[in-house]
DSSP file (Angstrom, degrees, kcal/mol; ACC not computed):
  #  RESIDUE AA STRUCTURE BP1 BP2  ACC     N-H-->O    O-->H-N    N-H-->O    O-->H-N    TCO  KAPPA ALPHA  PHI   PSI    X-CA   Y-CA   Z-CA
    1    1 A X              0   0    0      0, 0.0     2,-0.1     0, 0.0    79,-0.1   0.000 360.0 360.0 360.0 136.6   19.4    9.1   43.8
    2    2 A X  E     -a   80   0A   0     77,-0.5    79,-3.3     1,-0.1     2,-0.5  -0.442 360.0-138.6 -69.4 137.5   19.0   10.0   40.2
    3    3 A X  E     -a   81   0A   0     77,-0.2     2,-0.6    -2,-0.1    79,-0.2  -0.878  14.7-161.8 -98.4 125.0   22.1    9.9   38.0
    4    4 A X  E     -a   82   0A   0     77,-3.3    79,-2.5    -2,-0.5     2,-0.6  -0.939   3.1-156.8-110.2 120.6   22.4   12.8   35.6
    5    5 A X  E     +a   83   0A   0     -2,-0.6    35,-1.9    35,-0.2     2,-0.3  -0.865  23.5 159.2 -99.3 120.8   24.8   12.4   32.7
    6    6 A X  E     -aB  84  39A   0     77,-2.2    79,-0.9    -2,-0.6     2,-0.3  -0.861  24.6-145.9-130.7 167.9   26.2   15.5   31.1
    7    7 A X  E     -aB  85  38A   0     31,-2.4    31,-2.0    -2,-0.3     2,-0.3  -0.980  14.0-172.7-137.1 147.7   29.2   16.3   29.0
    8    8 A X  E     -aB  86  37A   0     77,-2.2    79,-2.4    -2,-0.3     2,-0.4  -0.936  11.1-142.4-140.9 161.6   31.5   19.4   28.8
    9    9 A X  E     -a   87   0A   0     27,-2.6     2,-0.9    -2,-0.3    27,-0.4  -0.972   9.9-149.0-127.9 140.5   34.3   20.8   26.7
   10   10 A X  E     -a   88   0A   0     77,-3.2    79,-2.3    -2,-0.4     2,-0.5  -0.879  25.3-160.7 -99.9  95.3   37.4   22.8   27.6
   11   11 A X  E     -a   89   0A   0     -2,-0.9     8,-1.8     8,-0.4     2,-0.5  -0.687   6.4-162.3 -78.3 125.7   37.7   24.8   24.3
   12   12 A X  B     -D   18   0B   0     77,-2.7     6,-0.2    -2,-0.5     2,-0.0  -0.948   2.5-151.9-116.6 122.7   41.3   26.1   24.2
   13   13 A X    >   -     0   0    0      4,-2.4     3,-2.0    -2,-0.5    78,-0.0  -0.215  38.1 -89.9 -85.9-179.6   42.1   28.9   21.8
   14   14 A X  T 3  S+     0   0    0      1,-0.3    -1,-0.1     2,-0.1    76,-0.0   0.645 127.6  56.7 -67.1 -14.5   45.5   29.7   20.1
   15   15 A X  T 3  S-     0   0    0      2,-0.1    -1,-0.3     0, 0.0    -2,-0.0   0.195 119.7-109.2 -98.9  14.0   46.5   31.8   23.1
   16   16 A X  S <  S+     0   0    0     -3,-2.0    93,-0.6     1,-0.2     2,-0.3   0.816  72.4 141.2  60.1  34.9   45.9   28.9   25.5
   17   17 A X  E     - E   0 108B   0     91,-0.2    -4,-2.4    92,-0.1     2,-0.4  -0.795  44.7-135.9-101.8 152.2   42.8   30.4   27.1
   18   18 A X  E     -DE  12 107B   0     89,-3.7    89,-2.9    -2,-0.3     2,-0.4  -0.863  15.6-123.7-109.7 139.9   39.8   28.3   28.0
   19   19 A X  E     - E   0 106B   0     -8,-1.8    17,-0.4    -2,-0.4    -8,-0.4  -0.676  29.1-179.6 -84.7 132.2   36.2   29.3   27.2
   20   20 A X  E     - E   0 105B   0     85,-2.6    85,-2.3    -2,-0.4     2,-0.4  -0.953  11.8-151.8-126.0 152.9   33.7   29.5   30.1
   21   21 A X  E     -FE  34 104B   0     13,-3.0    13,-2.6    -2,-0.3     2,-0.5  -0.950  14.6-127.5-124.9 142.2   30.0   30.4   29.9
   22   22 A X  E     -F   33   0B   0     81,-2.7    81,-0.4    -2,-0.4    11,-0.2  -0.770  28.1-117.4 -92.3 130.2   27.8   32.0   32.5
   23   23 A X        -     0   0    0      9,-3.2     8,-3.1    -2,-0.5     3,-0.1  -0.473  37.6-122.9 -65.8 128.5   24.6   30.2   33.4
   24   24 A X    >   -     0   0    0     -2,-0.2     3,-1.6     6,-0.2     8,-0.1  -0.243  30.8 -83.6 -74.5 160.9   21.7   32.6   32.5
   25   25 A X  T 3  S+     0   0    0      1,-0.2    -1,-0.1     5,-0.1     3,-0.1  -0.282 114.6  37.5 -56.7 144.6   19.0   33.8   34.8
   26   26 A X  T 3  S+     0   0    0      1,-0.4     2,-0.3    -3,-0.1    -1,-0.2   0.206  97.3  97.9  94.8 -15.3   16.1   31.3   35.2
   27   27 A X  S X  S-     0   0    0     -3,-1.6     3,-1.2     1,-0.1    -1,-0.4  -0.700  88.0 -88.2-100.8 157.8   18.4   28.2   35.2
   28   28 A X  T 3  S+     0   0    0     -2,-0.3    -1,-0.1     1,-0.3    -4,-0.0  -0.351 116.0  17.0 -58.2 143.7   19.6   26.3   38.2
   29   29 A X  T >  S-     0   0    0      1,-0.2     3,-1.8     2,-0.1    -6,-0.3   0.804  91.1-170.8  60.0  32.6   22.9   27.8   39.5
   30   30 A X  T <   +     0   0    0     -3,-1.2    -6,-0.2     1,-0.2    -1,-0.2  -0.213  64.6  26.3 -54.6 140.6   22.3   31.0   37.5
   31   31 A X  T 3  S+     0   0    0     -8,-3.1    -1,-0.2     1,-0.3     2,-0.2   0.173  92.8 117.4  91.3 -17.1   25.2   33.4   37.4
   32   32 A X    <   -     0   0    0     -3,-1.8    -9,-3.2    -8,-0.1    -1,-0.3  -0.510  64.1-121.8 -82.5 154.4   27.9   30.7   37.9
   33   33 A X  E     +Fg  22 117B   0     83,-3.4    85,-0.7   -11,-0.2     2,-0.3  -0.741  37.6 166.2 -96.9 142.6   30.5   30.0   35.2
   34   34 A X  E     -F   21   0B   0    -13,-2.6   -13,-3.0    -2,-0.3     2,-0.3  -0.922  41.5 -91.4-147.2 169.3   30.9   26.6   33.6
   35   35 A X        -     0   0    0     -2,-0.3   -15,-0.1   -15,-0.2   -25,-0.1  -0.700  56.5-100.5 -82.5 138.8   32.4   24.8   30.7
   36   36 A X  S    S+     0   0    0    -27,-0.4   -27,-2.6   -17,-0.4     2,-0.3  -0.244  76.4  85.2 -63.2 149.2   30.1   24.6   27.7
   37   37 A X  E     -B    8   0A   0    -29,-0.2     2,-0.3    16,-0.2   -29,-0.2  -0.982  46.9-158.6 155.8-156.1   28.2   21.4   27.1
   38   38 A X  E     -B    7   0A   0    -31,-2.0   -31,-2.4    -2,-0.3    15,-0.1  -0.989  36.7 -19.9 172.5-165.3   25.0   19.8   28.2
   39   39 A X  E     -B    6   0A   0     -2,-0.3     2,-0.6   -33,-0.2   -33,-0.2  -0.294  50.6-128.3 -70.9 147.9   22.8   16.8   28.8
   40   40 A X        -     0   0    0    -35,-1.9   -35,-0.2     4,-0.0     6,-0.1  -0.869  24.1-133.9 -95.1 120.3   23.4   13.5   26.9
   41   41 A X    >   -     0   0    0     -2,-0.6     3,-2.2     4,-0.2     8,-0.1  -0.393  25.2-108.8 -69.8 153.2   20.3   12.2   25.3
   42   42 A X  T 3  S+     0   0    0      1,-0.3    -1,-0.1    -2,-0.1    -2,-0.0   0.800 119.0  47.3 -55.1 -31.0   19.5    8.5   25.8
   43   43 A X  T 3  S+     0   0    0      2,-0.1     2,-0.3     0, 0.0    -1,-0.3   0.401 100.4  90.2 -91.9   4.2   20.4    7.7   22.2
   44   44 A X    <   -     0   0    0     -3,-2.2     2,-0.2     4,-0.0    -4,-0.0  -0.726  67.1-136.0-107.0 148.7   23.7    9.6   22.1
   45   45 A X     >  -     0   0    0     -2,-0.3     4,-2.4     1,-0.1     5,-0.2  -0.638  40.0-106.4 -83.9 157.5   27.3    8.9   22.8
   46   46 A X  H  > S+     0   0    0     -2,-0.2     4,-2.4     1,-0.2     5,-0.2   0.883 120.5  52.1 -55.3 -40.2   29.0   11.6   24.9
   47   47 A X  H  > S+     0   0    0      2,-0.2     4,-2.4     1,-0.2    -1,-0.2   0.910 109.4  49.1 -64.7 -41.3   31.0   12.8   21.9
   48   48 A X  H  > S+     0   0    0      1,-0.2     4,-2.3     2,-0.2    -1,-0.2   0.921 111.6  49.6 -62.3 -43.8   27.8   13.1   19.8
   49   49 A X  H  X S+     0   0    0     -4,-2.4     4,-2.9     1,-0.2    -2,-0.2   0.908 111.2  49.0 -62.7 -41.5   26.1   15.1   22.6
   50   50 A X  H  X S+     0   0    0     -4,-2.4     4,-2.7    -5,-0.2     5,-0.2   0.916 110.0  50.3 -66.8 -42.6   29.0   17.4   23.0
   51   51 A X  H  X S+     0   0    0     -4,-2.4     4,-1.6     2,-0.2    -1,-0.2   0.924 114.4  45.7 -59.6 -44.3   29.2   18.1   19.2
   52   52 A X  H  X S+     0   0    0     -4,-2.3     4,-2.6     2,-0.2    -2,-0.2   0.941 113.8  48.0 -63.3 -48.6   25.5   18.9   19.2
   53   53 A X  H  X S+     0   0    0     -4,-2.9     4,-3.1     1,-0.2     5,-0.4   0.895 109.6  52.0 -62.5 -41.6   25.6   21.1   22.3
   54   54 A X  H  X S+     0   0    0     -4,-2.7     4,-2.0     1,-0.2     6,-1.2   0.864 112.2  46.8 -65.3 -34.6   28.6   23.1   21.1
   55   55 A X  H  X S+     0   0    0     -4,-1.6     4,-1.5    -5,-0.2    -2,-0.2   0.933 116.1  44.2 -70.0 -45.1   26.8   23.8   17.8
   56   56 A X  H  < S+     0   0    0     -4,-2.6    -2,-0.2     1,-0.2    -3,-0.2   0.922 124.3  33.3 -64.9 -44.7   23.5   24.7   19.6
   57   57 A X  H  < S+     0   0    0     -4,-3.1    42,-2.6    -5,-0.2    43,-0.5   0.860 136.3  17.6 -80.9 -37.6   25.1   26.9   22.3
   58   58 A X  H  < S-     0   0    0     -4,-2.0    39,-2.0    -5,-0.4    -3,-0.2   0.499  91.2-122.2-121.0  -7.3   28.1   28.4   20.5
   59   59 A X     <  +     0   0    0     -4,-1.5     2,-0.3    -5,-0.5    -4,-0.2   0.721  67.3 129.3  72.7  21.1   27.5   28.0   16.7
   60   60 A X        -     0   0    0     -6,-1.2     2,-0.5    34,-0.1    -1,-0.2  -0.758  54.3-134.0-109.5 157.7   30.7   26.1   16.1
   61   61 A X  B     -H   93   0C   0     32,-2.5    32,-2.9    -2,-0.3     2,-0.4  -0.945  23.0-172.8-110.6 123.3   31.3   22.8   14.3
   62   62 A X        -     0   0    0     -2,-0.5     2,-0.3    30,-0.2    30,-0.1  -0.953  16.0-140.1-118.2 133.7   33.5   20.3   16.1
   63   63 A X    >   -     0   0    0     -2,-0.4     3,-2.0    28,-0.3     4,-0.2  -0.712  21.1-124.3 -89.0 143.5   34.7   17.0   14.6
   64   64 A X  G >  S+     0   0    0     -2,-0.3     3,-1.8     1,-0.3    -1,-0.1   0.838 110.0  62.8 -57.3 -34.7   34.8   14.0   16.9
   65   65 A X  G 3  S+     0   0    0      1,-0.3    -1,-0.3     3,-0.0    -3,-0.0   0.684  97.2  59.6 -65.0 -16.6   38.5   13.5   16.1
   66   66 A X  G <  S+     0   0    0     -3,-2.0     2,-0.6    25,-0.1    24,-0.5   0.418  87.0  89.8 -92.0   0.7   39.2   16.9   17.7
   67   67 A X  E <   -C   89   0A   0     -3,-1.8     2,-0.5    -4,-0.2    22,-0.2  -0.880  54.9-176.3-101.0 122.8   37.7   15.9   21.1
   68   68 A X  E     -C   88   0A   0     20,-2.3    20,-3.0    -2,-0.6     2,-0.1  -0.977  29.5-118.9-118.7 125.3   40.2   14.3   23.6
   69   69 A X  E     +C   87   0A   0     -2,-0.5    18,-0.2    18,-0.2     3,-0.1  -0.392  37.4 169.7 -61.1 134.4   39.0   13.0   27.0
   70   70 A X  E     -     0   0A   0     16,-2.9     2,-0.3     1,-0.5    17,-0.2   0.786  52.9 -46.7-111.8 -54.7   40.7   15.0   29.7
   71   71 A X  E     -C   86   0A   0     15,-1.5    15,-3.2    13,-0.0    -1,-0.5  -0.881  51.3-124.3-163.1-171.7   39.1   14.1   33.1
   72   72 A X  E     -C   85   0A   0     13,-0.3     2,-0.4    -2,-0.3    13,-0.3  -0.987   7.5-134.2-149.2 159.7   35.6   13.8   34.6
   73   73 A X  E     -C   84   0A   0     11,-2.5    11,-2.8    -2,-0.3     2,-0.4  -0.932  12.9-175.7-113.8 139.8   33.5   15.1   37.5
   74   74 A X  E     +C   83   0A   0     -2,-0.4     2,-0.4     9,-0.2     9,-0.2  -0.944  21.5 164.2-132.4 110.8   31.4   12.9   39.8
   75   75 A X  E     -C   82   0A   0      7,-2.5     7,-3.3    -2,-0.4     2,-0.9  -0.990  33.6-140.1-139.3 133.2   29.5   15.1   42.2
   76   76 A X  E     -C   81   0A   0     -2,-0.4     5,-0.2     5,-0.2     2,-0.1  -0.811  20.9-172.9 -94.5 105.3   26.5   14.5   44.5
   77   77 A X        -     0   0    0      3,-2.2     3,-0.4    -2,-0.9    -2,-0.0  -0.460  44.3 -95.7 -81.3 167.7   24.1   17.5   44.5
   78   78 A X  S    S+     0   0    0      1,-0.2     3,-0.1    -2,-0.1    -1,-0.1   0.845 120.4  24.6 -57.6 -35.6   21.3   17.3   47.1
   79   79 A X  S    S+     0   0    0      1,-0.2   -77,-0.5   -78,-0.1     2,-0.3   0.401 129.0  16.5-115.8   3.9   18.7   15.8   44.6
   80   80 A X  E     -a    2   0A   0     -3,-0.4    -3,-2.2   -79,-0.1     2,-0.5  -0.981  66.6-118.6-163.3 162.7   20.9   14.1   41.9
   81   81 A X  E     -aC   3  76A   0    -79,-3.3   -77,-3.3    -2,-0.3     2,-0.5  -0.948  29.3-147.5-109.6 127.0   24.3   12.8   41.2
   82   82 A X  E     -aC   4  75A   0     -7,-3.3    -7,-2.5    -2,-0.5     2,-0.5  -0.799  13.8-173.9 -98.3 130.6   26.2   14.4   38.3
   83   83 A X  E     +aC   5  74A   0    -79,-2.5   -77,-2.2    -2,-0.5     2,-0.4  -0.992  14.2 172.3-120.3 121.8   28.6   12.5   36.1
   84   84 A X  E     -aC   6  73A   0    -11,-2.8   -11,-2.5    -2,-0.5     2,-0.2  -0.893  21.1-155.9-139.7 105.6   30.4   14.7   33.6
   85   85 A X  E     -aC   7  72A   0    -79,-0.9   -77,-2.2    -2,-0.4     2,-0.5  -0.582  16.7-147.4 -72.1 142.2   33.3   13.8   31.3
   86   86 A X  E     -aC   8  71A   0    -15,-3.2   -16,-2.9    -2,-0.2   -15,-1.5  -0.963  12.5-166.5-114.4 123.8   35.3   16.8   30.3
   87   87 A X  E     -aC   9  69A   0    -79,-2.4   -77,-3.2    -2,-0.5     2,-0.4  -0.785  14.4-135.8-104.1 149.7   36.9   16.8   26.8
   88   88 A X  E     -aC  10  68A   0    -20,-3.0   -20,-2.3    -2,-0.3     2,-0.4  -0.883  22.8-175.9-103.9 141.0   39.6   19.2   25.6
   89   89 A X  E     +aC  11  67A   0    -79,-2.3   -77,-2.7    -2,-0.4   -22,-0.1  -0.983  20.3 167.9-141.6 124.5   39.2   20.7   22.2
   90   90 A X        +     0   0    0    -24,-0.5     2,-0.4    -2,-0.4    -1,-0.1   0.455  67.2  57.8-112.1  -6.3   41.7   22.9   20.3
   91   91 A X        +     0   0    0    -25,-0.4   -28,-0.3   -28,-0.1     2,-0.3  -0.991  55.8 140.3-134.1 132.8   40.2   22.8   16.8
   92   92 A X        -     0   0    0     -2,-0.4     2,-0.4   -30,-0.1   -30,-0.2  -0.965  42.6-112.2-156.8 166.5   36.7   23.8   15.6
   93   93 A X  B    S+H   61   0C   0    -32,-2.9   -32,-2.5    -2,-0.3     2,-0.1  -0.878  74.4  20.6-108.1 139.7   35.1   25.5   12.6
   94   94 A X  S    S-     0   0    0     -2,-0.4     2,-0.5   -34,-0.2   -34,-0.1  -0.251  91.7 -62.9  98.3 173.1   33.3   28.8   12.9
   95   95 A X        -     0   0    0    -36,-0.2     2,-0.3    -2,-0.1    -2,-0.1  -0.840  49.6-115.2-100.7 133.1   33.4   31.7   15.4
   96   96 A X        +     0   0    0     -2,-0.5     2,-0.3   -36,-0.0   -37,-0.2  -0.489  47.9 162.7 -65.9 126.6   32.4   31.1   19.0
   97   97 A X        -     0   0    0    -39,-2.0     2,-0.8    -2,-0.3   -37,-0.1  -0.988  44.9-103.3-145.4 153.8   29.3   33.2   19.7
   98   98 A X        +     0   0    0     -2,-0.3     3,-0.3     1,-0.2   -40,-0.2  -0.674  38.4 168.3 -80.4 111.9   26.6   33.1   22.4
   99   99 A X  S    S+     0   0    0    -42,-2.6    -1,-0.2    -2,-0.8   -41,-0.1   0.500  76.9  47.0-100.2  -6.5   23.5   31.6   20.9
  100  100 A X  S    S-     0   0    0    -43,-0.5    -1,-0.2     2,-0.1   -76,-0.1  -0.010 116.3-102.5-124.7  28.7   21.6   31.2   24.2
  101  101 A X  S    S+     0   0    0     -3,-0.3     2,-0.4     1,-0.2    -2,-0.0   0.750  74.8 142.2  58.4  28.6   22.2   34.7   25.7
  102  102 A X        -     0   0    0    -45,-0.2    -1,-0.2   -78,-0.1     2,-0.2  -0.786  55.7-113.9 -97.0 144.8   24.9   33.4   28.0
  103  103 A X        -     0   0    0     -2,-0.4   -81,-2.7   -81,-0.4     2,-0.4  -0.522  33.5-157.4 -71.3 143.1   27.9   35.6   28.7
  104  104 A X  E     -E   21   0B   0    -83,-0.2     2,-0.3    -2,-0.2   -83,-0.2  -0.942  12.1-178.7-124.0 145.9   31.2   34.0   27.4
  105  105 A X  E     -E   20   0B   0    -85,-2.3   -85,-2.6    -2,-0.4     2,-0.6  -0.997  23.9-140.4-143.9 140.6   34.8   34.6   28.5
  106  106 A X  E     +E   19   0B   0     -2,-0.3     2,-0.4   -87,-0.2   -87,-0.2  -0.908  36.1 177.3 -96.8 123.6   38.2   33.3   27.4
  107  107 A X  E     -E   18   0B   0    -89,-2.9   -89,-3.7    -2,-0.6     2,-0.2  -0.958  34.6-113.0-133.5 142.0   40.2   32.8   30.6
  108  108 A X  E >>  -E   17   0B   0     -2,-0.4     3,-2.4   -91,-0.3     4,-0.5  -0.540  35.6-119.2 -68.8 139.8   43.7   31.5   31.4
  109  109 A X  G >4 S+     0   0    0    -93,-0.6     3,-1.3     1,-0.3     4,-0.3   0.849 113.8  57.4 -51.7 -37.8   43.4   28.1   33.3
  110  110 A X  G 34 S+     0   0    0      1,-0.3    -1,-0.3     2,-0.1     3,-0.2   0.672 105.9  51.9 -68.4 -14.7   45.2   29.6   36.3
  111  111 A X  G X4 S+     0   0    0     -3,-2.4     3,-2.0     1,-0.2    -1,-0.3   0.464  80.0  95.9 -97.6  -3.3   42.6   32.3   36.5
  112  112 A X  G X< S+     0   0    0     -3,-1.3     3,-1.9    -4,-0.5    -1,-0.2   0.827  74.1  64.5 -59.3 -33.1   39.5   30.0   36.5
  113  113 A X  G 3  S+     0   0    0     -4,-0.3    -1,-0.3     1,-0.3    -2,-0.1   0.653  89.0  69.6 -66.7 -12.8   39.3   30.0   40.3
  114  114 A X  G <  S+     0   0    0     -3,-2.0     2,-0.5     2,-0.1    -1,-0.3   0.581  90.9  71.0 -78.1  -9.4   38.5   33.7   40.1
  115  115 A X  S <  S-     0   0    0     -3,-1.9     2,-0.2    -4,-0.2   -83,-0.1  -0.933  92.3-118.2-111.2 123.7   35.1   32.9   38.5
  116  116 A X        -     0   0    0     -2,-0.5   -83,-3.4   -85,-0.1     2,-0.3  -0.423  41.7-178.2 -63.3 128.0   32.4   31.3   40.7
  117  117 A X  B     -g   33   0B   0    -85,-0.2   -83,-0.2    -2,-0.2     5,-0.1  -0.839  34.8 -87.8-124.3 158.8   31.7   27.8   39.3
  118  118 A X    >>  -     0   0    0    -85,-0.7     4,-1.4    -2,-0.3     3,-1.3  -0.345  46.6-110.1 -59.2 150.0   29.3   25.0   40.2
  119  119 A X  H 3> S+     0   0    0      1,-0.3     4,-0.7     2,-0.2    -1,-0.1   0.810 117.5  57.8 -55.7 -31.3   30.8   22.6   42.7
  120  120 A X  H 34 S+     0   0    0      1,-0.2    -1,-0.3     2,-0.1     4,-0.2   0.806 106.1  49.4 -69.9 -28.4   31.1   19.9   40.1
  121  121 A X  H X4 S+     0   0    0     -3,-1.3     3,-1.9     1,-0.2     4,-0.5   0.821  93.7  73.4 -80.8 -31.6   33.2   22.1   37.8
  122  122 A X  H >< S+     0   0    0     -4,-1.4     3,-1.5     1,-0.3     4,-0.4   0.860  90.2  56.4 -56.2 -42.3   35.8   23.2   40.3
  123  123 A X  T 3< S+     0   0    0     -4,-0.7     4,-0.4     1,-0.3    -1,-0.3   0.640  97.9  65.8 -67.3  -9.5   37.7   19.9   40.6
  124  124 A X  T <> S+     0   0    0     -3,-1.9     4,-1.4     1,-0.2     3,-0.4   0.693  81.4  80.3 -80.4 -19.1   38.3   20.0   36.8
  125  125 A X  H <> S+     0   0    0     -3,-1.5     4,-2.5    -4,-0.5     3,-0.3   0.895  83.7  56.6 -60.8 -46.4   40.5   23.0   37.0
  126  126 A X  H  > S+     0   0    0     -4,-0.4     4,-2.3     1,-0.2    -1,-0.2   0.881 105.5  52.2 -56.9 -37.8   43.8   21.3   38.1
  127  127 A X  H  > S+     0   0    0     -4,-0.4     4,-2.1    -3,-0.4    -1,-0.2   0.889 110.5  48.7 -64.7 -37.6   43.7   19.0   35.1
  128  128 A X  H  X>S+     0   0    0     -4,-1.4     4,-3.1    -3,-0.3     5,-0.9   0.907 110.2  50.5 -68.2 -41.1   43.3   22.0   32.8
  129  129 A X  H  X5S+     0   0    0     -4,-2.5     4,-0.9     3,-0.2    -2,-0.2   0.911 112.5  47.9 -62.2 -40.7   46.2   23.9   34.5
  130  130 A X  H  <5S+     0   0    0     -4,-2.3    -2,-0.2    -5,-0.2    -1,-0.2   0.902 121.1  34.4 -66.7 -41.6   48.4   20.8   34.1
  131  131 A X  H  <5S+     0   0    0     -4,-2.1    -2,-0.2    -5,-0.2    -3,-0.2   0.905 132.7  24.8 -81.2 -44.4   47.6   20.3   30.4
  132  132 A X  H  <5       0   0    0     -4,-3.1    -3,-0.2    -5,-0.2    -2,-0.1   0.811 360.0 360.0 -96.1 -34.5   47.2   23.9   29.2
  133  133 A X     <<       0   0    0     -5,-0.9    -4,-0.2    -4,-0.9    -3,-0.1   0.422 360.0 360.0 109.3 360.0   49.2   25.9   31.6
C-alpha cells in the first residue's frame, strides 16, 4: 500500500479558536472540513512543507520556531495509508485569507465534531481539546 506523507496545522487565534478549511469541489473528499496543510515534497522536512503550504493556501508567513508538534494521524484509506503530523501554531504574520477558493472557519475545539471531517482528521480532535480547551 502506498504511504502518503502530509502535514497539517492547528492554527489557534487569540480567542482560542482553531482554523478549519473546507475541501473544494473537484478534490477528493470535497465538502469535508480539515486542518490546513498539504503534501510533503521529497526534498522537504515537514516543517518546511507546512510553512510553504500555509503561505500558498492562506497567505500567512509562519516561522519554524512557532510550530510545535502536537500529535499525528495514521489512517488506512482504501488505496493508500496516510501519515500526517499535526502542529499547533499560535503566531504568524499576515491575515488569514482563502487563496484556493476554500471556505474557512474559526471554530472552538469542542465544536469541531459538528463539522464533517475526513476520517484521518477526526482522531486529532481530542488532543486539540486537551491543549486549547
